C-alpha positions as YAML, in Angstrom:
chain: A
units: angstrom
residues:
- id: 1
  name: UNK
  ca: [29.58, -0.94, 9.42]
- id: 2
  name: UNK
  ca: [26.50, 1.13, 9.92]
- id: 3
  name: UNK
  ca: [25.94, 4.80, 10.49]
- id: 4
  name: UNK
  ca: [26.80, 5.16, 14.19]
- id: 5
  name: UNK
  ca: [30.03, 3.10, 14.19]
- id: 6
  name: UNK
  ca: [31.18, 4.71, 10.93]
- id: 7
  name: UNK
  ca: [30.47, 8.20, 12.28]
- id: 8
  name: UNK
  ca: [32.32, 7.44, 15.50]
- id: 9
  name: UNK
  ca: [35.35, 6.02, 13.66]
- id: 10
  name: UNK
  ca: [35.56, 8.95, 11.25]
- id: 11
  name: UNK
  ca: [35.14, 11.66, 13.90]
- id: 12
  name: UNK
  ca: [37.87, 9.96, 15.97]
- id: 13
  name: UNK
  ca: [40.19, 10.07, 12.90]
- id: 14
  name: UNK
  ca: [40.31, 6.26, 12.88]
- id: 15
  name: UNK
  ca: [38.36, 5.79, 9.64]
- id: 16
  name: UNK
  ca: [40.76, 6.03, 6.70]
- id: 17
  name: UNK
  ca: [38.32, 5.15, 3.92]
- id: 18
  name: UNK
  ca: [34.53, 5.31, 3.90]
- id: 19
  name: UNK
  ca: [32.80, 3.13, 1.32]
- id: 20
  name: UNK
  ca: [29.24, 3.82, 0.16]
- id: 21
  name: UNK
  ca: [26.86, 1.49, -1.67]
- id: 22
  name: UNK
  ca: [25.68, 2.70, -5.06]
- id: 23
  name: UNK
  ca: [22.05, 2.67, -3.94]
- id: 24
  name: UNK
  ca: [22.56, 4.40, -0.59]
- id: 25
  name: UNK
  ca: [19.83, 6.95, 0.17]
- id: 26
  name: UNK
  ca: [20.55, 10.64, -0.34]
- id: 27
  name: UNK
  ca: [20.35, 11.29, 3.43]
- id: 28
  name: UNK
  ca: [22.80, 8.45, 4.07]
- id: 29
  name: UNK
  ca: [25.22, 9.90, 1.54]
- id: 30
  name: UNK
  ca: [24.88, 13.36, 3.06]
- id: 31
  name: UNK
  ca: [25.60, 12.03, 6.58]
- id: 32
  name: UNK
  ca: [28.54, 9.97, 5.30]
- id: 33
  name: UNK
  ca: [30.08, 13.01, 3.64]
- id: 34
  name: UNK
  ca: [29.61, 14.95, 6.88]
- id: 35
  name: UNK
  ca: [31.47, 12.18, 8.76]
- id: 36
  name: UNK
  ca: [34.27, 12.36, 6.20]
- id: 37
  name: UNK
  ca: [34.55, 16.12, 6.51]
- id: 38
  name: UNK
  ca: [34.63, 15.93, 10.31]
- id: 39
  name: UNK
  ca: [37.35, 13.28, 10.34]
- id: 40
  name: UNK
  ca: [39.25, 14.15, 7.15]
- id: 41
  name: UNK
  ca: [38.30, 10.73, 5.73]
- id: 42
  name: UNK
  ca: [38.23, 9.79, 2.05]
- id: 43
  name: UNK
  ca: [34.91, 8.49, 0.74]
- id: 44
  name: UNK
  ca: [34.27, 6.38, -2.35]
- id: 45
  name: UNK
  ca: [30.99, 5.29, -3.87]
- id: 46
  name: UNK
  ca: [31.19, 1.65, -4.92]
- id: 47
  name: UNK
  ca: [29.59, 0.00, -7.95]
- id: 48
  name: UNK
  ca: [27.86, -2.36, -5.50]
- id: 49
  name: UNK
  ca: [24.34, -2.25, -4.10]
- id: 50
  name: UNK
  ca: [23.61, -2.36, -0.37]
- id: 51
  name: UNK
  ca: [22.79, -6.05, -0.70]
- id: 52
  name: UNK
  ca: [26.02, -6.79, -2.58]
- id: 53
  name: UNK
  ca: [28.17, -4.80, -0.15]
- id: 54
  name: UNK
  ca: [26.41, -6.41, 2.79]
- id: 55
  name: UNK
  ca: [26.93, -9.88, 1.35]
- id: 56
  name: UNK
  ca: [30.64, -9.14, 1.04]
- id: 57
  name: UNK
  ca: [30.93, -8.32, 4.73]
- id: 58
  name: UNK
  ca: [28.57, -10.97, 6.11]
- id: 59
  name: UNK
  ca: [25.39, -8.92, 6.45]
- id: 60
  name: UNK
  ca: [22.13, -8.81, 4.57]
- id: 61
  name: UNK
  ca: [22.59, -5.12, 3.74]
- id: 62
  name: UNK
  ca: [25.21, -2.42, 4.24]
- id: 63
  name: UNK
  ca: [24.97, 1.16, 2.95]
- id: 64
  name: UNK
  ca: [28.26, 2.42, 4.40]
- id: 65
  name: UNK
  ca: [31.35, 1.12, 6.10]
- id: 66
  name: UNK
  ca: [34.61, 2.60, 7.28]
- id: 67
  name: UNK
  ca: [37.97, 0.90, 6.96]
- id: 68
  name: UNK
  ca: [40.05, 1.58, 10.04]
- id: 69
  name: UNK
  ca: [43.31, -0.06, 8.96]
- id: 70
  name: UNK
  ca: [45.43, 2.34, 6.91]
- id: 71
  name: UNK
  ca: [47.16, -0.39, 4.91]
- id: 72
  name: UNK
  ca: [43.92, -2.16, 4.06]
- id: 73
  name: UNK
  ca: [42.28, 1.17, 3.15]
- id: 74
  name: UNK
  ca: [45.16, 1.95, 0.78]
- id: 75
  name: UNK
  ca: [44.97, -1.53, -0.80]
- id: 76
  name: UNK
  ca: [41.21, -1.23, -1.37]
- id: 77
  name: UNK
  ca: [41.57, 2.23, -2.91]
- id: 78
  name: UNK
  ca: [44.39, 0.98, -5.15]
- id: 79
  name: UNK
  ca: [42.38, -2.04, -6.33]
- id: 80
  name: UNK
  ca: [39.39, 0.18, -7.11]
- id: 81
  name: UNK
  ca: [41.62, 2.57, -9.06]
- id: 82
  name: UNK
  ca: [43.11, -0.31, -11.05]
- id: 83
  name: UNK
  ca: [39.67, -1.73, -11.83]
- id: 84
  name: UNK
  ca: [38.17, 1.61, -12.93]
- id: 85
  name: UNK
  ca: [40.77, 4.39, -13.35]
- id: 86
  name: UNK
  ca: [38.18, 6.90, -14.59]
- id: 87
  name: UNK
  ca: [35.98, 6.54, -11.52]
- id: 88
  name: UNK
  ca: [38.67, 6.11, -8.86]
- id: 89
  name: UNK
  ca: [41.92, 7.35, -10.40]
...
């Protein structure tokens, strides 16, 4: 979670899925997409605010996070696609 750890994970090719909050700042989104490009990581914008995403991971706020377990990343992507095929399919 957070910009530095996410960037490090993605650049090291250990981040398999980068999740962005729906209200992440434009600069945050730009940096996240740069991390994804550098590490060949998939990014998805969630229908959750920073507060909602943070609450889900035990923080007050979270704009971006990287999933570093390939199986968990695949399961999250699959659940998102099932919930909203138009946005994530």
